[in-house]
Phi, psi and omega in degrees: 000133179211151183270117186226162173274119180261109181272163174304326178291320179291323180300319181292324177294324176291330183283346186294327178253070183242034183283160175060042179245170177292164180295138178292135176258102185299320182298329183284325177297314184291325178296313182297317181295321173303315181293326178294311184299321187278353176085015179273347184282121181248148171298124185229010183081354176293144190253152164265124189244130174239133183279179184288339177270006184090001180285137179284123177257328179207134176123014187292321181293319174301310180301313180297324178299318177305315178292320181294320181281337183070025184225155180269152173228167171262136175206161170288133178244119184247125184232150173090019175291134178303144179289329180225153171226110181062039174079000176260126179306122186297337180302323188290348186254001183254134176057041183297338179295335181252001180242121185271176174301321176300320174305310188295320178292326178294314174301329180276357174103003170280085189263352182268101175055055181302330179297317176279340166303313180300318183297313181306307187287326175296308180294326175300314176301320180291319174301311178296336172277001180060039183237010188293331178281346176273312183235077181298337181281346171108163183284162177271127179232138179290157186297317182293331179286319181300318177296315178299318175302317181294317179293321180291324185280326174099133182293319185296316182293324177293315179294325178295315180299322182284320175303317179296318181301311185301319176302316179290325181292323170301321184275336178220107180272009177285344165240133175266183192297340182289336175268317186293322180300302175296331183293316182303311179301316188289307189283331177293347177268348186258155176300132181057021182292319181296317176298325177295317177300316181293325184285320179296327184286345175278075192305330186259008183294140174224092179251120181298128178089350184286122177295331176293318176296316176303314182297316178295323175300317178293319179299320177297324178291325176299315185294318186289324175276355181060035181286133179208190186090180188294319181296314179302323186289318181295321181291326173292315175298320176299314177300314175305311177293319178298314175300318175298318177298312175300323181298306184288343180265359177068027184267146177263153182210143182270311180233146180254108183265133180253092183265047179292136174243140180304131176094355181288130177263193183302132181297152188301328180285357175254025188294340181289345176286342185272359186295000000 
């Protein structure tokens, strides 16, 4: 590690091996460049990190800003960092505060809607932990874990689920893609789950006694009242599971009561979801 002057020419050289990095945020580059031009950019010990194979691991925005500003700055330059540690790409362990799960998936080569792939994997993990009714937004997953999950699940299967979910969301906008994506994953595994999804996607149906129609009526009221947030999400998922149970059992219902309570895990009558 050494404190060195990074000239625009040196920055361009270091950027030559900048494959598999996160997407450039141009506004950040411009912000850094303005600070450099104005003389407000100060040496603060932050490092430009290069792997043993010459790959740029950290510092792309600063290097681009140096080129944009046409001026040099001083920075710590660290070279020779191993490309992998215990089989994990070292890039995924650097500057994790500023690198999201979506950044990690993009870097790992998941370029087709990585934001939706991340959503699917997060909610899938939460459902498998039987905590979806407690944490609808999903569990917290480290960057290297999300990449491992994506590789194990398979990009083709993830994209198939996302495409199907987007089609269902287009047909019925009472639930947005953040519900339809995990719903496709969950219910395709369950008896008559695909039939349930297709019935739910018939958004304007009004069938007396139908639990799906009762659920749609409740979802319409949520949309009209503009109800959102964590509690509303929990209640929606509770209603979806409840409607599914009534649907597969052939039971009729006039109204769907969502008696969700904070802290409730999968209700006892839904134990077959845990198989």
